[in-house]
Structure formats: structure tokens, C-alpha cells
C-alpha positions in Angstrom: 140.8 105.7 -31.6 139.9 105.2 -27.9 138.8 101.6 -28.7 142.2 100.9 -30.3 144.0 102.2 -27.2 141.9 100.2 -24.8 142.6 97.1 -26.8 146.3 97.6 -26.7 146.3 98.3 -22.9 144.8 94.9 -21.9 146.7 93.5 -18.9 148.7 90.3 -19.0 146.9 87.2 -18.0 147.7 86.1 -14.4 149.2 82.8 -15.5 151.7 84.6 -17.8 152.6 87.2 -15.2 153.2 84.5 -12.5 155.5 82.6 -14.9 157.6 85.7 -15.6 158.0 86.4 -11.9 159.0 82.8 -11.1 161.5 82.8 -14.0 163.1 86.1 -12.8 163.3 84.9 -9.2 164.8 81.5 -10.1 167.3 83.3 -12.3 168.3 85.6 -9.5 168.7 82.6 -7.2 171.0 80.9 -9.7 173.2 84.1 -10.0 173.4 84.4 -6.2 174.5 80.8 -5.6 177.0 80.9 -8.4 179.1 83.6 -6.8 181.6 81.9 -4.4 183.3 83.9 -1.6 186.6 85.5 -2.6 189.5 85.8 -0.2 192.8 87.6 0.0 195.6 87.1 2.6 197.6 89.7 4.4 201.2 89.6 3.2 202.4 92.7 5.1 203.8 92.3 8.6 200.8 94.4 9.7 198.6 97.2 8.3 195.3 98.8 8.8 191.9 98.7 7.2 190.6 102.2 6.3 187.0 103.4 6.3 187.3 104.8 2.7 189.6 105.1 -0.3 190.9 108.6 0.1 194.2 110.3 1.0 192.7 111.0 4.4 190.9 108.1 6.0 190.3 106.7 9.5 191.7 103.4 10.7 189.0 100.7 11.2 191.1 97.8 12.5 194.6 96.3 12.3 195.3 93.1 10.4 198.5 91.1 10.5 200.5 88.7 8.4 198.7 85.5 7.4 195.2 86.6 8.2 192.4 85.8 5.7 190.1 88.6 4.6 186.8 88.2 2.7 186.5 90.4 -0.3 183.3 92.4 -0.5 184.1 94.6 -3.5 187.1 95.7 -5.5 188.2 99.1 -6.9 191.4 100.0 -8.7 194.3 99.0 -6.4 192.0 98.5 -3.4 189.8 95.8 -1.9 186.9 96.3 0.5 187.2 93.4 2.9 185.8 91.9 6.0 188.4 91.1 8.7 188.3 88.0 11.0 186.9 90.2 13.8 183.9 91.2 11.6 185.0 94.8 10.9 184.9 96.1 7.3 187.3 98.4 5.6 189.6 99.0 2.6 193.1 97.6 2.0 195.5 98.3 -0.8 196.3 95.3 -3.1 200.0 95.8 -2.4 199.6 94.4 1.1 197.8 91.2 0.2 198.1 88.1 -2.0 195.1 86.6 -3.8 193.9 83.0 -3.7 195.9 82.0 -6.8 199.1 83.0 -5.1 198.1 81.3 -1.9 197.6 78.1 -3.9 201.2 78.2 -5.0 202.4 78.3 -1.3 200.0 75.4 -0.5 201.4 73.4 -3.4 205.0 74.0 -2.1 203.9 72.9 1.4 202.3 69.7 0.1 205.1 68.8 -2.4 207.9 69.1 0.2 206.0 68.1 3.4 208.0 64.9 3.7 211.3 65.9 2.0 214.2 65.1 4.4 216.2 68.2 5.5 219.8 68.4 4.3 220.6 70.6 7.3 219.1 72.5 10.2 219.3 76.3 10.3 218.3 79.3 12.4 217.0 82.5 10.8 219.3 85.5 11.6 216.8 88.2 10.6 213.1 88.6 10.0 212.4 87.3 6.4 209.6 86.6 4.0 209.1 83.2 2.4 208.9 83.7 -1.4 207.3 81.2 -3.8 210.5 81.2 -5.9 214.2 81.8 -5.5 214.3 85.5 -6.0 213.5 88.7 -4.1 211.2 89.6 -7.0 209.0 86.5 -6.6 205.8 87.1 -4.5 206.1 86.6 -0.8 203.6 85.8 1.9 204.6 84.2 5.2 206.7 86.3 7.4 209.2 84.4 9.6 210.7 85.9 12.7 214.4 86.1 13.6 215.6 83.0 15.5 213.0 80.7 13.8 214.3 77.2 13.3 214.1 75.9 9.8 214.7 72.7 7.7 217.0 73.4 4.7 215.7 71.4 1.7 217.5 72.6 -1.4 219.6 75.5 -2.8 219.2 77.6 -6.0 221.4 80.4 -7.2 220.0 83.3 -9.3 221.4 86.5 -10.7 221.4 89.3 -8.1 219.6 92.5 -8.8 222.3 95.0 -9.9 222.3 98.8 -9.3 221.5 101.1 -12.2 225.1 102.3 -12.3 226.4 98.7 -12.6 223.9 97.9 -15.4 225.0 101.0 -17.3 228.7 100.1 -16.9 228.0 96.6 -18.1 226.3 97.8 -21.2 229.1 100.3 -21.9 231.7 97.5 -21.6 229.8 95.4 -24.1 229.6 98.3 -26.6 233.4 98.9 -26.2 234.2 95.3 -26.8 235.4 94.7 -23.2 234.6 91.6 -21.3 232.1 92.6 -18.6 232.6 91.2 -15.0 230.6 88.1 -14.1 227.0 88.6 -13.2 226.7 88.7 -9.4 224.8 85.7 -8.0 222.7 85.2 -4.9 221.9 81.9 -3.2 218.4 81.1 -2.0 217.3 78.1 0.1 214.0 76.3 0.0 213.1 76.0 3.7 210.3 74.6 5.9 209.4 75.9 9.3 207.9 74.0 12.3 204.4 74.7 11.0 205.1 73.1 7.7 205.2 76.5 5.8 207.5 76.2 2.9 209.2 78.8 0.7 212.5 80.4 -0.4 214.7 82.7 1.7 218.1 84.2 1.1 221.0 81.9 2.1 222.8 84.8 3.8 220.0 85.0 6.4 220.6 81.4 7.6 223.1 80.0 10.1 223.5 76.4 11.3 221.4 75.4 14.3 224.3 74.7 16.7 225.6 76.2 19.9 227.6 79.4 19.6 230.7 77.5 20.9 230.6 75.5 17.6 229.7 78.4 15.3 232.9 80.3 16.4 235.0 77.4 15.1 234.2 78.3 11.5 237.4 79.1 9.6 237.5 81.6 6.8 234.6 79.9 5.0 230.9 79.8 5.7 229.5 77.0 7.8 226.6 75.4 5.9 225.5 72.5 8.0 226.4 70.7 11.2 225.5 67.1 12.3 225.6 65.8 15.8 227.2 62.3 15.9 228.1 61.8 19.5 227.8 63.3 23.0 230.4 63.1 25.8 230.2 64.0 29.5 232.2 66.9 30.9 231.4 67.5 34.6 232.3 71.1 34.2 230.1 71.8 31.2 227.2 74.2 31.8 224.8 72.1 29.7 221.9 69.7 30.4 223.4 66.6 32.1 226.8 68.1 31.5 226.8 66.6 28.0 228.7 68.2 25.1 228.0 67.4 21.5 230.5 66.4 18.9 229.8 67.4 15.3 230.6 66.9 11.6 230.4 70.3 9.9 230.6 71.3 6.2 231.8 74.6 4.8 231.7 76.5 1.6 233.3 79.8 0.4 231.5 83.1 0.8 230.5 82.9 -2.8 227.2 82.4 -4.4 226.5 80.2 -7.5 228.9 77.4 -6.7 228.5 74.2 -8.7 228.7 72.1 -5.5 227.3 72.3 -2.0 230.5 72.4 0.1 234.2 72.1 -0.3 235.4 71.3 3.2 234.4 68.8 6.0 235.6 69.1 9.6 235.0 67.0 12.7 234.8 68.8 16.0 235.4 66.8 19.2 235.2 67.9 22.8 238.4 67.9 24.9 237.3 66.9 28.4 240.6 67.9 29.9 240.9 71.4 28.4 237.1 71.9 28.1 237.2 73.1 24.6 236.5 71.9 21.0 239.3 70.6 18.8 239.4 69.9 15.1 239.9 66.1 15.1 239.8 65.8 11.3 239.4 68.0 8.2 239.4 67.5 4.5 239.7 70.4 2.0 239.2 71.2 -1.7 236.5 68.7 -2.4 233.3 69.2 -4.3 230.8 67.7 -1.9 227.1 67.3 -2.1 224.3 66.7 0.3 223.0 64.6 2.0 225.5 64.4 4.8 224.5 61.5 7.1 225.6 60.5 10.6 224.8 57.3 12.5 226.3 54.3 14.3 227.5 51.0 13.0 228.8 47.8 14.6 232.4 46.8 13.8 233.0 43.5 15.5 232.5 44.0 19.2 232.5 47.8 18.9 229.8 50.2 17.9 231.2 53.5 16.5 229.8 56.7 15.0 230.0 57.0 11.2 229.4 59.9 8.8 229.2 60.2 5.1 228.8 62.6 2.2 228.5 62.5 -1.5 230.9 63.5 -4.4 230.1 63.5 -8.1 231.6 61.2 -10.7 231.2 64.0 -13.3 234.2 66.3 -13.5 232.3 68.9 -15.5 229.4 69.8 -13.2 228.0 73.3 -13.6 225.2 75.4 -12.5 222.0 75.3 -14.6 221.3 78.9 -15.5 217.6 78.1 -16.1 216.8 76.5 -12.8 219.6 77.9 -10.7 220.4 74.4 -9.5 223.2 71.9 -10.0 222.7 68.5 -11.5 225.7 66.6 -10.1 225.0 63.4 -12.1 226.1 60.0 -10.6 227.2 60.3 -7.0 229.6 58.3 -4.9 229.3 57.9 -1.2 232.4 58.7 1.0 232.0 57.2 4.5 234.2 57.5 7.7 234.3 55.7 11.0 235.1 57.5 14.2 237.4 55.5 16.5 237.6 57.8 19.5 238.8 61.0 18.0 240.3 59.4 14.9 238.4 59.5 11.6 239.1 56.6 9.2 237.7 56.4 5.7 235.9 53.1 5.2 234.1 53.7 1.9 234.6 55.6 -1.3 237.6 56.7 -3.4 240.8 57.5 -1.5 241.5 60.5 -3.7 238.4 62.7 -3.7 239.9 65.3 -6.1 243.4 66.3 -7.3 243.4 69.2 -4.9 242.2 67.4 -1.8 244.1 68.1 1.4 243.5 65.9 4.5 244.6 67.0 7.9 244.7 64.9 11.0 245.6 65.8 14.6 249.0 65.0 15.9 248.7 61.9 18.1 250.3 62.5 21.4 250.1 60.4 24.5 247.5 62.8 26.0 245.4 62.8 22.9 245.4 59.0 22.7 244.2 59.0 26.3 241.5 61.5 25.5 240.5 59.3 22.5 240.3 56.3 24.8 238.2 58.2 27.3 235.7 59.3 24.6 235.6 55.9 23.2 234.4 54.6 26.6 231.6 57.1 26.6 
């Protein structure tokens, strides 16, 4: 019996043992090198890393929006991460986005990096950039109030309704009543000065123009403004005493419209009364971006020109799947500014059956002002 046990207990030969050890080490090496670093990105305005996952925990360090954190381990709803300053702590998943979500924002940035802006805007309130046109879409970059943005495109989506409104809608349907239209909300794809791109609520944007121009808005919302000329007013409290003159487009305070704007106005500066005047306006159109301004030569004169687009399709509508409008074939409508007089030089004379055009009354003083501007 003892001989049998001794026979079974013979040790492995050194060559075999060495081979097993090498195989194990090489396997471990392959496993170690196959694990790539994992990162998450802070989506909250600011928050703290904690020293443990517990109702009561100490703060380790503060992290702010946009910072990249290296993931060390993961538990339910929490990551253990390493901050850029080297400190380690726990953060709730609610406050970060993962690499897959970050890749979506990078894709937006690359896709629209060279897209021309249709208008310039200023952010009225601190807002997040979303990766889609909805408050329910994930957000990441936090933009500050007064940030200047390029407006790239608009999309309209159904606005989130209150529980009471949803119950009332369902009740109307059960009773055979026609429920009210689903409320809509406009979002704009925007790009900031750093190239960061995403969607924000349209109601958070105002045109990037001086306040003296913003207050000229009538009962409609000013969507975009375009500088076409500057004139000198010695009394103006501006650099070099120069005052800008603008083409502005307006739309009703209503989301989900099947066009970009329905009114165009030209604001010129009165160098005698030191105030803006409406030199030209056209209403009840269904206009589309882009709005363009520039200068063209007419004989011996070079005058400012501006243009916008209208659709040939009389039945344009909002696409409920994309939230965007496909206007179909577009026609350019172009105007020439002769002093303070706007003359149409291209496009159909009747833009729509409801179009109303208003021009300033030409008095001797206004003709003189027009001549003065023309000289500038």
C-alpha cells in the first residue's frame, strides 16, 4: 500500500512544470493587455467624487462638466473613477455619459463642422447640448448664458405634456371628441465657438444683434438678423461711430411651423433723428433659409443686396418622423438697396396670395437721408 502511494505522489518533471508556468504567465499577459482603459465624461454642471458608496460618505474632490474620468470599477448605478487630478472616488452614473454617448457628440461635431450657419444667436440661459432634438435625449456639454452660437437647422417635436393634459386627451378620444393639437417645441442644432455641436431649445436663443435692434421686433419673434451696411453717425456711442443696418426675419411665437419665417424687414439708421427706421417690410410669406447679404455692382454703382428662399410647393408640411420641413424646389427672391429703398430684382413678384409689402413714405427729408446713406 505504501509503495502504491509513493508511486502516485511522484513530482512533475521540471520541464513540464516550467511549461505550465510559462503558459499561465503568457495567458495572464494576454488578458492584461486586452483590457483597454474605460472612460466616462462628466455631464453634470459640477459634482463630487465620494470615498465610498453609502448614504453617508466624504467628498474626495470636485469634478465639473466636460472632464474625462477613468473607470476603475463599476457597481450598480456607480463608477469608481480616477479624476484628472489623480484622486479616486465614486460617482453616480446619472452624472456622467459613457464613451458610446460621447461618440455621438463627436459624430455631430465632425458632420456639421463646416456647415454654414443660417443665423447667429446668443444663448439667453444656461443650457445643455442634447444629441437629439428633445429634452429626453441625452445631454453632455453645458453652455453658459450669453454664449454665441451658430444656428444650423431647426426641428420641431412634440412637447412633453403634463399628466393632467394626457388624461384629458385620452378622455376626449374615448368620448369621441376631437382632442386639441399636440403642443410642439422647436429645437435648433447649434455650434459654439469651440466647435461643440448639439440641440438646444429654440426659446433659449435670441439673435446676436445690439439691443437697439432687438427692441424693434414687432409682435413676432425675431429669428435672424444680417448686417448689410454700416453708416457713420458722429453722435453714436459705438466704435468709430458706425451704426449697422440690418435685414431681419421674423416668425410667429408658435412651434412646428412648416416654414422658417413669414416676415422680412429692413432696418436702416436715421442719421438725423439718431434712431432705426423700418425702410421696408414684407409680410405673410413662407420663407426659408438661407438669407444672404452682400454687395453687387450695378453699372457705376455698388449697392447692398439681400435674398431669401421661398418654396414652389404649395403643400409643404412638417415631417412628423424627423421634425423637419422638406420645402422641395426653392426659388430665390433678391432685393437691391438703393439708399433706403429696397427694390426687388429677382424672383416672383407675388410671393404668396396673402403677401403684404410696405414701403416708407418718400418725403423730401427721407430722400435726402437716402442720398446721404448712399454716399456712405
